MARNUZA-404415 format. One record per residue (C-alpha): residue number from 1; residue in three letters; x, y, z. Coordinates in steps of 0.02 Angstrom, whole numbers, plus 32768, in hexadecimal, padded with zeros to 4 digits. Each point is the difference from the previous one (the first is absolute). Layout:
! MARNUZA-404415
seq  type  px  py  pz
NUM  Ala  X  Y  Z
...
This chain:
! MARNUZA-404415
seq  type  px  py  pz
1  Met  812C  7F6B  77F1
2  Ile  8027  7F97  809A
3  Arg  8075  8080  804D
4  Tyr  7F8A  8093  7FE1
5  Val  7F57  7FAE  8025
6  Val  800C  7F5D  8061
7  Val  808E  802E  8078
8  Pro  7FB9  80AC  8032
9  Met  7F51  7FB8  801C
10  Ile  8043  7F72  806C
11  Ser  805B  8083  8067
12  Val  7F62  806B  800B
13  Gln  7F9A  7F70  8046
14  Leu  8081  7FD4  8083
15  Leu  8017  80B6  8032
16  Leu  7F44  8011  8012
17  Val  8006  7F70  807D
18  Val  8085  805F  8062
19  Leu  7F9B  80A2  7FF6
20  Val  7F64  7FA8  8044
21  Tyr  8067  7FB7  808F
22  Phe  8048  80AB  802A
23  Thr  7F51  8049  7FFE
24  Ile  7FBC  7F79  8073
25  Val  8088  8020  8081
26  Arg  8008  80BD  7FE3
27  Lys  7FCD  8024  80B5
28  Arg  809C  7FA3  803A
29  Ile  8078  805E  7F8C
30  Ser  7FAC  80A9  8004
31  Ala  80A3  8062  8009
32  Gln  8035  7FC9  7F51
33  Tyr  7F5F  7FBE  7FB2
34  Ala  7FDB  809B  7F96
35  Trp  80AD  7FF7  7FB2
36  Tyr  7FF5  7F44  7FE0
37  Phe  7F55  8015  7FB2
38  Cys  8036  808F  7F8F
39  Phe  809B  7FA3  7FC7
40  Leu  7FA9  7F5A  7FDD
41  Val  7F70  8053  7FA2
42  Thr  8076  8062  7F90
43  Val  806B  7F66  7FDD
44  Ile  7F64  7F9B  7FD5
45  Leu  7FC5  8089  7F89
46  Phe  80AF  800E  7FB7
47  Leu  8006  7F45  7FDC
48  Ala  7F4D  7FF2  7FC2
49  Gly  801A  8093  7F8A
50  Arg  808B  7FA7  7F9F
51  Pro  7F92  7F7C  7FAB
52  Ala  7F7A  8085  7FE6
53  Gln  8078  805E  7F8F
54  Leu  7FFF  7F70  7F84
55  Tyr  7F46  8009  7FDC
56  Val  7FE6  80BA  7FE1
57  Ser  803A  807E  7F7F
58  Gln  80B2  8041  8006
59  Glu  7FC7  80A9  8042
60  Ala  7F99  7FB0  808C
61  Ala  8092  7F8B  8027
62  Asp  8072  8097  8017
63  Tyr  7F84  8052  8076
64  Ile  7FF5  7F5F  8065
65  Leu  80BF  7FF7  8008
66  Tyr  800C  80B3  803F
67  Ala  7F77  7FE1  8082
68  Arg  8052  7F5E  803D
69  Val  80AA  804E  8018
70  Ser  7FBB  80A0  804B
71  Leu  7F9C  7FA1  8083
72  Leu  8091  7F90  8030
73  Phe  8081  808A  800D
74  Thr  7F90  8088  8048
75  Leu  7FA1  7F96  807F
76  Gly  803D  7F4C  8008
77  Met  80BB  800B  801A
78  Pro  7FF9  8097  8076
79  Ser  7F80  7FA3  8069
80  Met  8072  7F69  800C
81  Leu  8091  8072  802F
82  Ile  7F9A  8050  808D
83  Ala  7FC2  7F55  803F
84  Ser  80B3  7FBF  8006
85  Ala  803B  809E  805A
86  Ile  7F77  7FF1  8084
87  Tyr  8023  7F46  8014
88  Thr  80B9  8025  801A
89  Gly  7FDA  8080  8087
90  Ile  8031  809D  7F9E
91  Arg  7FBE  809A  8059
92  Lys  7F5E  803C  7FAF
93  Ser  8007  80AD  7FB5
94  Lys  7FAE  806A  7F7A
95  Ala  8095  7FE1  7F8F
96  Leu  7FE8  7F43  800E
97  Phe  7F4A  800D  7FC7
98  Ile  8016  8086  7F7B
99  Leu  80AC  7FED  7FB0
100  Pro  7FEA  7F4E  7FB9
101  Tyr  7F5C  8030  7FAA
102  Leu  804D  80A0  7FBD
103  Ile  8095  7FA1  7FB9
104  Gly  7F8E  7F7A  7FB8
105  Phe  7F91  8083  7FAE
106  Cys  8094  8059  7FB0
107  Met  8048  7F5B  7FC3
108  Ser  7F5A  7FC7  7FB6
109  Val  7FE6  80A8  7FA8
110  Gly  80B0  7FF4  7FB9
111  Tyr  7FE0  7F4C  7FC5
112  Val  7F57  8024  7FB0
113  Leu  8034  809F  7FA6
114  Gly  80A9  7FB8  7FD0
115  Met  7FB2  7F61  7FB9
116  Asp  7F7D  8067  7FA4
117  Leu  8089  8060  7FA6
118  Ala  807B  7F70  7FEB
119  Arg  7F7F  7F91  7FAA
120  Asn  7FB7  8090  7F9A
121  Asn  7F52  7FDD  8046
122  Phe  7FDA  80B8  8023
123  Leu  7F68  7FD3  8068
124  Leu  8029  807D  8089
125  Leu  807F  8073  7FAD
126  Ser  800A  8043  7F4F
127  Ser  8091  7FDE  7F8A
128  Ala  8038  80B4  801B
129  Trp  8041  7FCE  80AB
130  Lys  807B  7F88  7FAF
131  Asn  8048  808C  7F96
132  Phe  8000  8078  8093
133  Leu  806A  7F92  8072
134  Pro  80BC  8017  7FEF
135  Phe  801D  7F44  800E
136  Ser  7FB2  7F65  7FB6
137  Ile  7F9A  7F88  806B
138  Thr  800F  7F46  7FDF
139  Val  7FA1  7F6A  8043
140  Asp  80A0  7FC3  8053
141  Ala  8013  80A6  805B
142  Val  7F4D  7FF3  8040
143  His  8022  7F4F  803C
144  Asp  809B  8042  8059
145  Leu  7F90  807F  8058
146  Gln  7F8B  7F71  8030
147  Leu  8093  7F9E  8044
148  Leu  803A  8099  8064
149  Ser  7F4F  8011  8046
150  Ile  7FFF  7F4C  803C
151  Cys  80AA  8011  8052
152  Thr  7FCF  80A5  8052
153  Leu  7F57  7FC7  8042
154  Leu  8024  7F4B  802F
155  Val  80AB  7FB3  7FE4
156  Val  806D  8081  8058
157  Pro  7F8C  8027  8095
158  Cys  7FD3  7F49  801B
159  Ser  80B8  7FD1  7FFB
160  Tyr  801F  8082  8087
161  Phe  7F6D  7FC0  8067
162  Leu  803D  7F4D  7FF2
163  Ile  80B4  802C  8030
164  Arg  7FBE  8065  8093
165  Ala  7F96  7F6D  8038
166  Leu  8095  7F8A  7FF4
167  Ile  806D  8075  8066
168  Asn  7F79  8012  8085
169  Phe  7FE6  7F42  8004
170  Lys  7F49  8007  7FCC
171  Asn  7F9C  7F5F  8008
172  Val  7FE4  7F8D  7F6D
173  Lys  7F54  8049  7FD6
174  Asp  8046  80AF  7FEC
175  Leu  808E  7FC2  7F93
176  Val  7F8A  7F9B  7F91
177  Phe  7F8B  8095  7FEC
178  Leu  808C  8077  7FCF
179  Phe  8054  7F80  7F90
180  Ala  7F5A  7FE6  7FA6
181  Ser  7FF1  80BC  7FE1
182  Leu  80B3  8004  7FBE
183  Leu  7FE1  7F65  7F96
184  Phe  7F69  8050  7FAC
185  Gly  8067  8099  7FD4
186  Met  8092  7F97  7FBF
187  Leu  7F8E  7F93  7F95
188  Phe  7FAD  8099  7FB8
189  Ala  80A8  8050  7FDD
190  Thr  803E  7F60  7FAB
191  Gly  7F67  7FF7  7F90
192  Thr  8013  80B8  7FD4
193  Tyr  80BA  7FF4  7FD8
194  Trp  7FEB  7F65  7F93
195  Gly  7F5D  8025  7FA7
196  Glu  7FF4  7F52  7FB6
197  Tyr  7FF4  7FBC  80B1
198  Ser  7F75  8073  8038
199  Tyr  7F98  7F68  8032
200  Ile  807A  7FEC  8093
201  Tyr  7FA8  8088  8063
202  Tyr  7F54  7FC6  7FC5
203  Phe  8015  7F56  804F
204  Gly  8084  8031  807F
205  Ser  7F8B  8079  8059
206  Ile  7FA7  7F68  804A
207  Val  8097  7FCF  806A
208  Pro  800F  80A2  8065
209  Ala  7F42  800C  8010
210  Phe  7FF7  7F55  8052
211  Cys  8096  802C  806D
212  Trp  7F9F  8098  8040
213  Ala  7F65  7F94  801C
214  Trp  8069  7F84  8065
215  Val  8047  808C  806B
216  Val  7F52  8046  8022
217  Phe  7FC0  7F51  8028
218  Lys  808D  7FE7  807E
219  Asp  7FE2  80AE  804A
220  Val  7F45  7FDE  8014
221  Asn  8020  7F59  8057
222  Glu  8083  8049  8074
223  Met  7F91  8094  8026
224  Lys  7F70  7F8C  802B
225  Gly  8072  7F9E  8073
226  Lys  803F  809C  805A
227  Val  7F54  804C  8011
228  Gly  7FB8  7F59  8039
229  Ser  8084  7FF0  8088
230  Leu  7FDD  80B2  803C
231  Lys  7F46  7FDD  8005
232  Asp  8019  7F61  8064
233  Glu  806F  805E  807A
234  Leu  7F7C  8088  800E
235  Tyr  7F77  7F82  8027
236  Gln  806B  7FB1  8087
237  Val  8024  80A9  804F
238  Val  7F47  802E  8001
239  Gln  7FCD  7F57  8048
240  Ser  8083  800B  8089
241  Gly  7FA5  8092  8052
242  Ser  80A9  8042  803A
243  Ser  800C  80AF  8048
244  Ala  808F  8024  7F86
245  Ala  7F98  7FC8  7F6A
246  Gly  7FDD  80B3  7FC7
247  Gln  80B3  8029  7FCE
248  Glu  8019  7F58  7FAC
249  Val  7F5E  8010  7F9C
250  Asp  8033  80AE  7FC5
251  Lys  80AB  7FC1  7FCA
252  Leu  7FB7  7F6C  7FA0
253  Leu  7F7E  806C  7FA8
254  Gly  808D  8076  7FCB
255  Gln  8060  7F6F  7FB5
256  Ile  7F66  7FC2  7FA3
257  Glu  7FE6  80B1  7FBD
258  His  80B5  8004  7FC4
259  Leu  7FEB  7F59  7FA6
260  Ser  7F68  8047  7FA6
261  Ser  8078  806E  7F9C
262  Asn  7F9F  809D  8030
263  Asn  7F6C  7FC0  7F9B
264  Leu  7F63  8032  8061
265  Thr  7F93  7F7F  7FA7
266  Val  8074  7F71  8031
267  Tyr  800F  8043  80B2
268  Lys  7F43  8009  8012
269  Leu  7FEF  7F4F  7FBE
270  Arg  8079  7FBF  8082
271  Leu  7FAF  8062  808D
272  Arg  7F57  7FB5  7FD3
273  Glu  804D  7F52  8005
274  Ile  804A  8025  80AC
275  Leu  7F5C  8042  8048
276  Ser  7FA1  7F6D  7FB6
277  Arg  8071  7F80  8053
278  Leu  8007  805F  80A5
279  Thr  7F43  8006  8002
280  Asp  7FF7  7F44  7FE1
281  Asn  8080  7FDE  8088
282  Thr  7FA5  806E  807E
283  Ile  7F58  7FAD  7FDA
284  Glu  8055  7F57  800F
285  Ala  8047  8032  80A8
286  Gly  7F52  8024  8041
287  Gly  7FDB  80B3  7FCC
288  Asp  7F51  803C  7FD4
289  Ser  7FF3  7FCD  7F49
290  Glu  7F70  8075  7FD6
291  Gln  8054  809B  8046
292  Leu  80AA  7FD2  7FB8
293  Leu  7FB8  7FE8  7F51
294  Ile  7FA7  80A8  8008
295  Lys  80A5  8050  8037
296  Tyr  805D  7FA7  7F74
297  Asp  7F86  8043  7F7E
298  Gln  8016  80B1  8043
299  Gln  80BF  7FF1  7FFC
300  Asn  7FFB  7FC1  7F4C
301  Lys  7F9A  8096  7FCA
302  Ala  8079  8073  805C
303  Ile  8093  7FB0  7FA6
304  Asp  7FA9  8015  7F57
305  Ile  7FE9  80BD  8011
306  Glu  80A5  8028  8057
307  Glu  808E  803A  7F8F
308  Asp  8084  8028  8082
309  Ala  8078  7F6F  8026
310  Asn  8027  8041  80AF
311  Lys  7F48  8009  802E
312  Leu  7FE5  7F52  7FBA
313  Arg  808A  7FBE  806F
314  Glu  7FB7  805A  8098
315  Leu  7F54  7FBA  7FDA
316  Thr  8041  7F4E  7FF1
317  His  806F  8014  809A
318  Ser  7F6B  803B  8067
319  Gln  7F95  7F6E  7FC7
320  Ala  808C  7F81  801D
321  Met  8017  803E  80B2
322  Glu  7F45  7FF5  801D
323  Phe  8005  7F4B  7FC7
324  Ser  8093  7FE1  8074
325  Gln  7FA1  8046  8094
326  Ile  7F66  7F97  7FD7
327  Ile  8067  7F61  7FF3
328  Ala  805D  8026  80A2
329  Ala  7F5D  8023  8059
330  Ile  7FAB  7F5E  7FCC
331  Pro  800D  7F8E  8098
332  Asn  8030  7F4A  7FF7
333  Gln  7F51  7FD2  8037
334  Arg  7FDE  7FAC  7F5A
335  Ile  808B  7F80  801C
336  Glu  7FC1  7FE7  80B2
337  Arg  7F52  7FDF  7FBD
338  Ile  8047  7F83  7F84
339  Lys  805F  7FA8  808A
340  Gln  7F61  7FF9  8067
341  Tyr  7FA1  7FBB  7F6C
342  Leu  8083  7F77  7FE6
343  Cys  7FFB  7FD2  80B8
344  Glu  7F43  7FEE  7FF9
345  His  7FF3  7FA7  7F58
346  Tyr  809D  7F95  8005
347  Gln  7F9B  7F61  7FE7
348  Glu  7FBC  803E  7F58
349  Asp  8050  7FEF  7F54
350  Ile  8048  80B0  7FF2
351  Asp  8039  8042  7F57
352  Ile  8072  8099  7FFF
353  Glu  7FA7  804B  7F6A
354  Gln  7F58  7FF3  8058
355  Leu  804C  8042  80A1
356  Ala  803F  809A  7FA3
357  Thr  7F55  801A  7FB2
358  Thr  7FAC  7FF0  80AA
359  Phe  8069  8090  8043
360  Asn  7FF8  8066  7F5E
361  Ile  80BB  7FFF  7FDE
362  Ser  806E  7FB7  7F79
363  Arg  8054  7F58  8013
364  Ser  80AE  804C  7FF0
365  Tyr  7FDB  8085  8084
366  Leu  7FBC  7F7B  8077
367  Met  8099  7F92  7FEF
368  Arg  807B  8091  800C
369  Glu  7FB2  8059  8095
370  Phe  7FD6  7F60  805F
371  Lys  80B4  7FC5  7FF3
372  Lys  8041  80AC  8034
373  Glu  7F8E  8005  8099
374  Thr  800A  7F4B  803E
375  Gln  80A7  7FC4  7FB7
376  Gln  7F9B  7F6E  7FBA
377  Thr  7FA2  7FDB  7F61
378  Val  7F44  7FE7  800B
379  Asn  8015  7F44  7FE9
380  Gln  8087  7FF7  8087
381  Phe  7F91  805F  807A
382  Leu  7F6A  7F92  7FD6
383  Thr  8065  7F60  8012
384  Ala  8044  8037  80A9
385  Arg  7F4F  8025  803B
386  Arg  7FC2  7F55  7FC5
387  Ile  808E  7FA4  8056
388  Glu  7FE0  805C  80A4
389  Met  7F48  7FCF  7FFA
390  Ala  802F  7F4F  7FCE
391  Lys  8068  7FED  809F
392  Glu  7F63  8020  8066
393  Leu  7F92  7F8C  7F9B
394  Leu  807E  7F6F  8003
395  Lys  7FE3  7FF2  80BB
396  Thr  7F52  7FBB  7FE1
397  His  7FF4  7FDA  7F45
398  Ser  8050  7F89  7F86
399  Val  8083  803A  7F85
400  Thr  7F88  7FF4  7F6C
401  Asp  7F74  805E  8058
402  Thr  8079  8086  8038
403  Ala  8046  8015  7F50
404  Phe  7F55  8022  7FB5
405  Ala  7FC9  8069  8094
406  Val  808F  807E  7FE9
407  Gly  7FEE  800F  7F43
408  Phe  8070  7F78  7FB7
409  Asn  7FB0  7F92  7F7B
410  Asn  8081  7F76  8011
411  Ser  8039  7FB1  80A4
412  Asn  80A7  7FCB  7FB7
413  Tyr  8026  80B1  7FC9
414  Phe  7FC8  803E  80AB
415  Ser  807B  7F88  8054
416  Thr  808D  803E  7F8F
417  Val  7FDC  80B7  8027
418  Phe  7FEA  7FDC  80BA
419  Lys  80A8  7FA8  800C
420  Lys  8056  8089  7F9C
421  Thr  7FB9  8084  8076
422  Thr  800E  7FA8  80A9
423  Gly  8089  7F81  7FE4
424  Ser  7F8F  7F6B  8026
425  Thr  7F72  7FA5  7FA9
426  Pro  7F4D  8015  8041
427  Ile  8006  7F4F  804B
428  Gln  80A5  8024  8058
429  Phe  7FB2  80A1  8040
430  Gln  7F6B  7F9F  8047
431  Gln  8074  7F81  8050
432  Ser  8063  808A  8052
433  Leu  7F60  8043  804E
434  Ser  7FD4  7F57  804F
């Protein structure tokens, strides 16, 4: 009871978790997702059908057995073979997509009809067929056919894929993926050869499934990292306003398209992310927010209806270059106005967050652009301005009065900053004047 009910149902639940994960990240593994999905669904049905056979009539149990095996051999194993071939880099062809299913179908038909005759069920064939055949069919012979099917569809091809990957020095992820496919086939073959250990492939199917999930998880993370780096590089190129930006933008968009695995949905998603951030950056740099947001909405609609990857890249390239021109054309007047403001309001308690709000820019943009333009931080510029004004006031005012007059709330702190900046204390400075 445990091996035929508990173990398969535990495996089913864990495989469902893997299936849900694969479905969630399907946009990232689009090239093989259909094959993964087909394989996992058929394995789940195959496992779930085993305990179901115990609670129905013998005739219904036989039909369930035939359906389980047919699904796994006709759809499941061929799908896994195709996924492994694609993952290995085998050239795609009609034979690759047709032959495994054809072999699986023939094998499943042979298994079902052979088992029907060998067990004298006669659900699909009449007893006359048994007399008509020139040879007798036994359950062991049918199991041998099942074993041959497993070796043909999984063990032999996956062994070849794994050896090929080892010879070509594939990375660890590729080796783990192919080993997991081979492991599933070997566990299934073991359980078939020694019927009393059939629970081996019931529970053992969990191991390769989680190996595949780990590989996909690593692929997704690495893909995010690569795409993220390309996006960052693209933003820097656009913000540079360089005359050679056009070629670089086109090259980067091509690489992002390649990393989208020719999946138009994923490519569109990434292009929207790029345009969204470029729009934010351009607004932050001083562009007309209202016009830019209208333009962004129009570009999003254009991306939604476009189905040609080349046109999508042209559209994004054109918009990126427009952003680049806007950013390059925005004068540094904003930083000049900020400097002027600091020179006029140096005696006030100035907060960087409030300063950014006053000029309708973000805090990070203010700090970055101010440092780039003046080679000083806002606080350094403000302190220098205060010290310069303090030198004038010290001629006629006391140290304490001067400190408060230029924006310091503590005369001791003022003296410390003054000495650090000028090399002498305020009193020494006054003495030097007299």
